[in-house]
N, C-alpha and C positions, 0 to 999 in steps of 0.2 A: 616286269613291274619296276617303276622308277625308284631310285634311291632317295628315301625321305630326307637324307642329310643334304642332298644337292637341291635345296629348296630354291624355287624361283619366285616364291611368294613375296611380293613387295612389302607385305605386312611383317614378315619375319626376317627378311634379309636386310641387315643394317646398311648395306651398300646401295640398296634400292629404295630405302625409306628417306624421307626428309630428315635432315640431321638437326635434332632439337638440342644442340649443344651450344656452349658459348661461341658466338661468331660463326655458327653453322660449321664447326670443325669436324673432321672425321671421328666417329665414336670408336676409337681403337680398342677400348675395353670390350666392345661387343663383337668386333669383327674376327671371324675364324677363317682358316684356310678354305674350308668348304663353301664359304660364301662367294669366293671369287669367280669360279667358272660360270655359275648361273648369272652373276652380275655382268660379266663380260658378254655372255650370250645376249642378254637384254640390250646392253650398250651397243654391240655390233649391229643388232637388228634396228635399233632406233636410228643409229647414224646412217646405215644404208638407206633407210626410208627417207631420211632428210636429204641425202645426196640425190636419190631418185627424184624427189620433188623438185629440186633445183634443176637437174638435168632435163627433166620432162616438162618444165614450165612452158606453156604455149606462148607466153608473152615474150616479146623481144628482150634480149639480155640488157639489163642496166645494172648500175653499181649495186643498187639495193637488192634486186632479186637474184643476183649471182654472187658478188663478192661479199656483201654484208651477210647474205644468207649462209654462205660458207663459214663465215666467222661465228655464226650462231650455232652451227651444227656440231654434233659430237660432244655435247656438254657432259652427258652421263659417261661416255667413254673416257674423257679427260679426267673426270672425277674418280672413277674406279681405277684407272691406270696409275694415277698419281699415288694413290694409297698403296697399290700393289707393288710398284717399283721402289717405293720407300722401304717397304718391308724386305723385298728381295735384297736390297743393298745394305740396309742398316740393322735388320733383325730377322734374318731368315731362319728357317728350320727345314728339315727334309721334305715336309709336305709342300711348303712354299716353293722350294727349288724344283720339285717335281712338276708343280703347276706351271712354273716359269717356262719349262721346256715346251709345254703345250701352248701357252699364251704367246710366246715369241713367234711360233709358227702361225697361229691364228691371226696375230696382229699383222704379219706380212700378207697373209691371204685376204685380210680385210682391206688393207690400204692399197694393194696392187691395183685392183679394178677401179678404185677411186682416182688414184693419181694418173692412171693411164686411160681414163675415160675420154674418148675422142669427142663426144658431143659436149661434155662439160668443158673440156679444154677449148673447144670451138667457141663457146660463149665467152670464156675468159680472154681468148686471143682477139676476138672481135672488139671487146672493150679496150684491150691493150692497144690495139691498132688505132683506135679512135680516142685515145686518152686525152689528147689536147683539147677536145671539144666537149668533154663531159662536165666541165665546171667543178672539178674536184679540188678539195683543199690539199695542202702538201702531204698531210698524213694519209689521206685517201689515195693520193697518187702513188705514194711510196708503197702502200698496201697492195694496190693493183699490180705494180711492177714486181713486188716480191712474190705475189701469188702466181703471176704468169711465169716468172723464173722458176719457181718451185715445181710447177707442173711440167714445164718444158724440160727441165733437168731430170725429172723422174721418168721421162720417156713418153709423155702423152702424145707427142707428134710422130712416134714411130709407126712402122707398118704393123699389121696384126701379128705377123710371124715373130717380129722382133719383140713386140710387147709380151707375147707368150713366153719367150725365152727370158726376158727381163724379169717377169714375175717369178719364174723358176729360180733365177739367180737370187732374187731378193729373199725368197723363202729359205733357200739353203744358207745364205749369209746370216739370216736371223738365227737359224739353228746353231751354226758354227760359233757365232758371237756369244750366245748363251752358254754353249758348252765350254768355250774358252774361259769365261768368268767363273763358271762352276768349278772347273779344274783348278784354277788359281786359288780359289777359296779352299778347295779340298786339300791342296798341298800346304797351304798356310795353317789349316786346322790340324793336319796330321802330325806336324813336327813341333817339338819343343826340346829344350835342353835344360835338364834339372841342374841347379847349382847347389852343390854341397858347400860346406863351410870353406873347404880348401879352394873352391872354384870362384871365390868372390874377391880375389885380390884386386885392388884398384877401384872397385865399384863403389860409388858414393852411396850413402844411406838412402837417398831419394830413389836410386835405381833399385836397391834391394826391396824397398817398400813397394815399388811398382811391380817387381818380379813376384813378390808374394801375392799381390792383388791379382796378377795374371794367373797364378796357380789356383787361387780361390775360384776364379772364373771357370776353371777346368776341373772343379771338384777335387782339388789337391791341396786343401787347406793345410797350412803349416809348412809347406814347401815353397821354393822360389824357382821360377823358370824364366828362360829367355824364349820368346816366341818369334815368329817370322813377320810380325807387324813391324813396320819401319820404325815406329816409336819405341820398340823394344830392341831390335837388332842394331840400329845405328848407334844409340847411346852405349850399348855393350861394346861395340867395336871401338868406340872412342875411349872407353875407360878401362876395359879389362886388361890387367897386367899378364893374363894367361894367354900367351901367343897360340898355344895349341887349341884353346877354346875359341879364340878369335877366328882361327882358320875354319873350325867346324861351323860356326855361325855364319861366317861370310859365304862359305861354299853352299850351305843350305839356302841362304837368302837369295843368292844369285842363280840357284838351280831351280827355283820354283817354276813348275810347268815344263821342266826339262830333265825329268828323272826316269824316262822310259817306263813309267808306271801307268795306271789307269788315268792319271791326271796330266799326262804328257800333251803339250800343245803344239809340237812341231808339225804334225800332219795337218792340223787345223789351219796353221798359218799358211802353209803351201796352198791349201784349197781356197782360203779367203783371198789370197793375192791373185790366183788364177781367175776367180769369179769377178773380183773388182776390175781386173784388166779387161775381161770380156764385156762387162757392163759399160765401161768407158768407151770401148770400141763401138759397141752398138749405138752409143750416143754421138759418135763421130769424133772422139778424142784419141790421140795417140797413146796416152797413158792415163792411169787413174789420177796421178798427180796433176796432170794438165786439166783434167775434168774438175777435180776438186778445187784447184786454186783459182780457176777462172772466176768463181763466185766468192772472192775474198778480197781483202785490201791488197795482198801481195800480187795477185793476178797470175803470176807464172812461176814455174819451178826455178827458173834462172834467178828471179828476184829473191826467192827464199835462199837459194844456194849462196848468192852474193852476200846476203846479210850474215849467214852462218859462217861462211869462210872468213869474212872480215873479223869476226869475233874469235874464230877458232885459232888463228895464228898467234895473237898475243896471249890468249888463254893457255895454249899449249906451252909456249915459251915460259910463262910464269910457273906453270905446273912442273915443268922439268927442272927449273931452278930450285923450286921448293923440294922436289924429290932429292936432288943432290945434297941439299942441306940436311934433310932427314937421314939420308944414308950416312952422312958425316956424324950425325948425332948417335946413330946406332953404333958406329965404330968407336966413338968416344966412350960410350957406355960399356964397351967390350963385347958388343954383339957381333957374332961371327956369321951373319946371314945377310942376304940381299933383301932390301925392302920389298915386301909383297903387298898385293891389294888389301889383305886383311890387316896389314900394319899401318896403312896410310892414315886413317883417322886417329889412331892411337899416337903416332909420332907427330902428326900435325898438331895435336893438342899440346904435346911437349914443346914443339917448336914455337907455338903461339905463346906459351907460358914464358919461354926464353926471350922471345922478341918483344912481346907486349905485356908480359907479366899478367896474363889473363887466361883463365880457362872457364869453360861453361859451368863447371861444378860450383864455381865461386858465386855466380850470379843466379843460379837456379833457385836457391832458397828465397829469393826476392820476387820470383815470377810465379806467383800462385795463379791457378786457373781463374779463380773468382776475381782477383785483382785485374787480370788481363781482360776479362770480359767487361769489367767496369770501365777499364781504360778505353776499350773499343767503343763502348756506348757513349762515354763522355766526349770522345772526339767527334762522334756523329752529332751529339747534342750541340757542341760548340760550332760545328761547321754548318749544320742544316736545321738546327732548332727543334729536332725531334727528341722525344723522351721515352723512357722504357720503364715499365712496371711489371714485376713478375706476377704471373697468374698461376694459381694452384688448381684452378677449376677446369682446365682444358685437358681432355683425354690425350694420352701419349702412348707410344708403342713400346716403351720400356721405362721402368721406374727412374732411370738416370736422366731421362730427357726433361729439359726445363723449357718453360714457355714464358715469353714476355709480350705484353701488349705495347705496341708502338703508337705514339700519338704525334700528330703533326704540330707545327708551331702554333696553330690555332687551338690546340687542345683536343682536336677531334681524332677519333680512331683512324689509324692509317694502315696498320698491318699487325699480324702476329708473327713473332720470331721464335722458332724452335731451335734449341741448342742441344745436340746429342754428341757429347765430347769424348767419351771414354772408349778405349779399345775393348772388344769382347769377341769371343769366337764366332758369334752369329753375324758379325759385321764384316763386310769386305774391307780390305786395307785402303789407306789413303785418306783424303779429306775432300769434301765436295759440298757444293750448295745446290739445292733444288727447291721445288715448290710443290705444295699440295693444292694451291690455287693461285692463278696469276691475276695481277691487277688489270682491270679494264673498265671502260665506262660506256660500253655499247648498250647495255640494259641496266641502268642504275650504276651507282658507284661501287664496284666490286673491290673489296680490300684483299690484298694478297696474304697467303700463308707461306712463309719463307723458312727454309730449313738450312742449318749448317750441321754437317756430320763430320766428326774428326775421330782420330784414333789415339788420343793422349793416354798416357799411363795413369791409372787411377791410384790415388793414395790409399793407405789402409788405416783403419781405426781413426785416431785423431789427426793423422798426417793428411794434409791437403794434397791435391794433385799439383805437382811442381812442374813447370814447363821449362824446356831448354829455350835459348833464344830462337832456334829454328821453329819450335812449337809455337812460341808466341807470335812469330811472324806468320805462321800458317793460320793461326786464329784470326789475325787481322786480314789476311788475304781472303779467307772464306767469308769473313764479315763484309769485306768490300763487295764481293759478289752479292751477298745478302742485301746490302744497301741498294745495289742496282735493281734488285727485285722489289724492295720495299718502297723505294722512292719513285718507282715508275709512275708516270702520269700520262697515259695514252688512252685512246678510245678503243682500239681494236686489240683483241687478245693475241693475235699473231705477231704483233709488234711490241709486246709487253716485256719489260725488264731486260733479261739477258738474251732476248731473241735478236741477236746481232751477229755479224760475221765472227767466226772463231778467232781470227787474229785481232779482233777489237774487244772481244768479251773479257780478256784478261786485263784490260786497262783499268777498269774501276777497282778490281781486286788488288792488282800489283801496286797501283797508286796508293791505296789505303795502307799498305805495309809501311810506307815512309813515316807515318805518324807513330807507329809502334816503337821505332828506334830513336825518336826525338828526346833530347834531355828533358824538355818541358813536360812530356808525358811520363817518362820513366821516373822523374823526381817525385811526381805525385802518386803514381800507382805501384811502383816497384817497392814493396815493403817486405821485410823479413817475416816469414810465416810464423816464427816463434816469438819474436820480440816486438814486431810491428814497426821496427826501425826502418826509416827510408834508406834507399840505396846510397851508400856513402859516395861522396863526390869523386874520391880517388878511384873507386871501383867502376863508377859510371864512366869516367874519362878513359880508363883502361879498356872498358867494353867498347866504347865508341872508336877508340884507336884500333881495336882488333877486328872491327867489322869487315874490313877489306882483306883480312888475312884468309888464305886458302881459297881465294876467288878463282885462281887458276884451276884448281881441282873441281870446284863447283861448276864452273863454266864448261870444262872439258866433259864432265859426266853428263851434263845436259845437252850440249851441242852434238856430242857423238850420238846420242839417242835421236836427236832431231834429224841429223844427217842420215842416219840409218833408215829412219821412217821415210824420208824423202827418196832414198835409193830403192827401198822396197817397192815404192809406188811409181817410180820413174823408169826403172829397168824392166825388161820383159819378165813376167812372173816365172818363166822357166828358169831364169838365173837363180831364183831363190828357193827352189824346191828342197835343196839341202840347206836348211835354215842356219845351222851352225857354220857350215862352210861359207855361206854368204856373209854372215856376221864377221867371221874371221877375215875374209878378203877385204871387206869394206873398211874395217878398222885398220888393217895394214895400210890400205891406200891413203888414209888420212894421217897415218903416223900416230895412232892412239898409244899413249904411254901404257906399257903392259902392267904398270902398278895401279892403274885406275880402271874401274869397271864402269860401263854405262849406267846411268841412273835407272834405266829399265832395259834389261835384256829382252830379246824378242818374245820369249815364251811367257813373260810376265807383263808384257807391255799392254795392259788393259786399255790405256788411252786410245790405242790404235786398232786393237783386235777384239775388244769386248763390245764392239759396235764401231761405227765409222766416224764418230763425232770429231775426233782428232786425227783421223787417218790422213796422211800427207799434210797434217796440220799441227804436229807437235811443236813445230817452230813458233807457233802463235805466241807462246809465253814470251819469247825473245822479241818478236815483232811488237808486241804490246809494251815490252820493257823499254824499247826506244821511246815510246810515247809517255810511259809513266815517269821515267827519269826526267824527261823534258817538262812534263806537266807539273811536277812538284816544284820545278824551278819558278813557276808563276807565283807560288806562295813565298818562296825564298826571296824573289825579287821584290815582293810587296813588303818584306821585312816582318811578316807575321804569318805563322803557319795556320792560323785560323782567320786570315783576312776576310772580312765579310763580303767584299765585292768579288774577290776571286772565288770564294766559296759559293756565292750565288751563281756565278757563271758555271762552276763545276756542277752544281745541282741542275741547272736548267739545260746545259748543253750536253752533259755526259750522263749523269745518274738518272735523271727523270725522263729522258727522251726515248729510252728503249731503242727499238729498231726503226723508229719513225723518221729518222734523218740518216742520210748517207754518212758513214763513219768519218770519212775524211773531212766532210763539211762540218760535222759535229766537233771534231778535234780543233779545226781551224777557228770555229766560232768561239771555242773556249780560250785558245791560246793566242789567237790573232795571227797565226802563221803555222806552216807545217812543222812537224817535230824536228829537232836538231839531233842527227844520228850519234854524234860524239857523246851525248848525255849518257848513253848506256855504258860506254867504255869508261867514262869518268866515274860513274856510280860504282862500277865493279873494280875500280882502281887499276884498269888495264890500259889507260890512255897512253902512258909512256911506252908500254910494251908494243902498242900498236904503231906508234911513231917510229920505234926502233926497227919494227919488222919490215 
């Protein structure tokens, strides 16, 4: 007898009913874990039937019956998956995580026969070969090229034997990636450090308030704890005067996924690398990095290595000089110890106070979450003419989630924007943008539902959430991604919003960060949470002067992670089966300062192992930074950071065009030339070090 809770009845399963909510948004208040598997079953069946109809169409292939039909297929699957993966990442529970294990395998089993369907690929290839004679507009031509590339790179042209093996690899990789992210979440949920009164030396009031809120989230009301969320661990390492506790927190933070327990990720990494290497070789590439980078702006591993090494040398030199100054500071204070990785942030703050008379704690009271959200919105209004109005009638997945309606310059509805800002145990660490529905115009004007998810520390009682400068930058970064989704203006869903090369997708987000640190923006929106007083000019000037401080450290921790990612996917997988030894060897090779840890050690490197979106692609942030540093120069040259003509080009060529235009052509249309590489070094304050190197 079937389980009555696993209902497939479209009348009772909210995922299968029409959504009679504002803007047809997901009715999160009605959706329960048991609704997902039946909804996925129905969605897989519907999509398979749609694909079969396209594949078996007796009519000769044309753009409408093949490419457009593919774009229209899978609507229910997209709808169900978007809701499910939002909950997996932002508000999971044991039932959701258990379902995730099954869904990840079923998803691979569903897509493998589609992406490797020889008959379907034959139709696409025929159109691709004859593309010059089809009378297609530029967006249609781009869609045809991207569809052909996607199927070709998935193995649609392989022999039957190779396809069978590729399908097995894809299934296993899906399971391993899901396991990796569940392990990471498990280690993060299992660990905390309780702070007694004697353990709070040096910690600002704003941190203690956040530590109390974190304890409340874990049903430990009245206590204060440090967690392994980056928004908790890093501020603790920066402020705590207790060296013994800094060491504890640092070691726990960098050991996530590497503790020899049930959440250990070492074995999974070895398996993932072997399978990726095998899949690349099946497709005719020497390494996974070569396969991955062919379909990017960078094109080759050598081009990526050149960029990273160009930045590595001056960054390392700057970091070593800072290290020596911090060691001198320790000696001056009478400290009889060698600077260790858990000391770096603490002494860097002291050094910054000495050099620039500035520390983060001084500016934090002026950076309330609400004011920084308002600043991000205001910049978008001034640049693109869009407006934001909070809605209380849209269902959300957690009471802390807020929703705004976004209207275009014409006053018409353009998008909904969901902000889920606070850290909690049910949410994976980090910050990200995603969507519940993408913009498209294939069948009517479909407005997007865009999400920003962050992990900021929550205030308690009457205390608001106060952001560090890094947090405020993260908010603007994710909102830049959000704008890429909200301003999208394309016809076809596959080209919508952030559907662009990985090393281009960070341009709209990183570019938007520039506005957050501008005096014009901070003078208006940085206000003291208790008095409402604006940021004093003196403090603002000291903040701006201190921005380039510690850039050696920040660049070293990023570039070392990016180089390790590249080596993992460029060298034979056999070299990396002992993950710790591989990590040690590669870091020695580049001369990694022992006082600095990578931003992401391998066992917690979700970007590259919780899926392959950034695999052999973590460098993308820096590739995009070359462009974003150069792109903001267009506003500076115009003498107005909201210059209407530059903003219009930015809107038309970058934010609204999605994946409908080749990224190099899009950038050059906006800037009038290719990016100037020195802009990145200049922005990070490393240009002089680079010239000296």
